[in-house]
Structure formats: C-alpha cells, structure tokens
C-alpha positions, 0 to 999 in steps of 0.5 A: 932031517938032510938027506945029502950036503953038497960043499963047493969051493974054490980059491982058499977053500981047503982049508975050510972044507978040512975043519968043517969036515974033520969036526962034523959030529958023528949023528951027522949021517948025511952023505957029504958031496964036495966039489973043488976046483981042481986041476983038470988033468991030475988026479987029486989029493983030496980023496987021501988027504979028507981020508986021514983027516976024517978017519970015521967016514968014508971018503971017495970019488964016486962012480957014474950011477953009484947011489949015495950012502950015508957016513960017506964023503964024496969027492968030484973027480978031476974034469968031470961035472958030478951029479946027483940023479933023480934016483940018488946015485951019482952021474957023471959028464963031461960036458963043456965046464961052467964058468970056467969050471969042470967039475962045477958047482952048480950043476952038482948044487942043482941037480942035487936041489931038484933030487933032495929037495928040501932035505938037501944043504949047500955050503959055497966056501972061498973062491975067486968066481960065481960059480956055485951062485946059480946052484945055490939060488935053485937050492933056496928055491927048492926049500933047501939049506943055503950056506955061505962063508963068512971070512972067505980068503977069496970071497967072490964066490961066497958074495955072488951067493949071498947075492943070489940068495941074501937070504943065505946063511953066512957063517965061518967053518966053525960055525958051519959045523954045528948048523947042519948037525941041528940040520940034520937031527931037525924033524 
C-alpha cells in the first residue's frame, strides 16, 4: 500500500505527466504530489489543466502546513520548494534553488522519503538536468518504489536517476499507471 506518490519532471515531462494521471485508476487513493520546473514569477496553469484532465480528483496547489488528503493531486507552486513533514503536512520554502530549480524535485523526494519510508513511490520523468536523482536515491534507501521514464524526450533527468538508483524501474508512462495501481493495492 502507498501512503503517497510523488512525480517530478522538467523539459518534456508535461505530456507524460498527463498521460499517467489522466488514466490513473480510481483504486489509487494515495495523494499525488507533483513538482514540475516552471517559470518562477508566473502563475502555473498546470493545476487548472490537470483538474480538467482528472475530473474525479481534486487538484490544487498546497498551502503551508496543509495535511495531505487522499485522491488529491497537489502541484508545487512556482518559486517555492515543496516539502512533506513528518506529520504528513506540507511545508513551503523559499530556500535557495537546488540544481538551479525552485521547486526542486530532490527537495520533495527527500522529504517525502523521510516522512513515508517504504510506503512511498517516486516517479522521475523527462528533463534536462539531474534534479531528482539524489531524491530518488533517498527513496531507495528508505525502501520506497523508484520509477523513471524510459522513453523521455529529454533523457538526462531519468538517466541521472538510473545512475544513482540502477534498480529503479524504467517504464513508459503507459506502464507506470498499472504499476502505481499494483503498488497501491499491495499489502
């Protein structure tokens, strides 16, 4: 069973993100937390577009100290790091960029790995830098599920993840959906 799923990506990751979440089976109740590299000083349209694509789930940018809720997709707000605290609440941070990014995938993955341990899955999608690789390694150390996109338009990010976690599952977005459902239903 999964307590949470996190998905991170950058260049070329929007289409795979939508492919995964739009067809995510209703049986997957775990909250999904998304970090996409976006321009820091512009509002993101990702929550609105995801809500339209995923009408059976609530999609929102989380508030600081907000608890995670089932069947909800949370999208990191622009120019804030998004962390998960041990009480399974969100924290927003304006600390320095990590891997030139704020929000940083590493920051989310590492904090969520600490909060959820083995009952957590991290998915690293297309991107042109190494953000997310260290976070994927943190998930693996805690016994969580690690997944990278196999057919990425910009393979630098998933390849960096595989370099840090060689046994991460490399799957297409169409293969990631059923795996998340299987992990959710596993005891």
